[in-house]
C-alpha angles and dihedrals in degrees: 000000000000092000091051090053090053089060100040100046098056090044091051092048091049092052091046091051092049090050092052091046091051091047091052093049091047090053093050095249093132091069092049092051091047092053092048091049091053092051092049092050092049091050092050092051090046098238098112 
């Protein structure tokens, strides 16, 4: 039983993570995160 749990739990977490990732991309959150990341990088370099 314990060995079965070691296989099922990581698989379940992987599928859950993929579902959340797909939902975020579908809602357009990827573009928002990308824009914020660009602004943060420009501020760290000192350009923006």
